[in-house]
N, C-alpha and C positions, 0 to 999 in steps of 0.2 A: 806366495802369489796365487797359486792354484786354489788354496782354501778361501782366499778373499773372493775369487770369482764364484766359487760354489756358494758362498754365503750371500753374495749379491743376487745370484740366480734364485736362491730360496726366498729372498726378500721380494723379488719381483713376482715370483709365483704366488706368494701369499697376498700380495697387493692385487694381482689379477683375480684371484679367487674371491677376495672381498668385493671387488668391483662387479664381478658377475653376480654375486649374491645381492648387492645393492640394486642392480638392474632388475633382477627377478622380483625383488620387493616392490620396486616402482610399478610394475605391471600386474602385481598379484591381486587376486580377488580378496585375499585376506586383508590387505592394506585398505582396499575400498570399503569393505564391510566394517573394519575397525573404525575408519573415519566416520562412517555413517552412524555407528553405535555411539561413538564419543560425541558426535555433533548432536544427535538426538538426546542423549543424556544431559548434555550441557544446556541445550535450549529448553528442555523440559524443566530442569532445575531452575533456570532463570525465570521461566514463565510462572512456575509455582511461587517463587520468591516475590515476584512483583504482582501476583494475584490475578493473573489472566484466567478467564473462565475456560475450562476444558484444556488445560495446558498440555496434557499428554497427546491429545489429538492434534492440537495446533502446532506442536513441535515437529510433526511429520513433514510439513511443507518445507521449512528451512533445511531440514536434513536431506530431503530428496533433492532440493535445489543444489545443495553443496555436493551431493553425490554426482549429479549431472555435470556440475562444474569439473569435478575430478576426471570424469570420463572424457569430457570434451577437451580438457587440457592435455590428456594423454594423446588424443587424436591430433591436436594442434602440434604437439611435440613431434609426433611421428611425421606429420606433413613437413614441419620445419626441417627436421633432420634429412628427409628425402630431398628436399629442395636445395639443400646446401652440400650435397655430395658431389 
């Protein structure tokens, strides 16, 4: 019985550690920069494929808008959490 409890505690600790890391990832600058780079790359490639003039320059705007969306969603999430405490 004692071993079962120890095993359960270890499982809970691992789960908590993973949750903490997931929360850190959610607010990390690395996540936001990664999304910006991936968005910019995808939009640039799409613009090149469809033949838009100056695709690398024009891909900046949708990428910045998506980045601003991510930042504002984080703020909305914080506000929502605070209002439901």
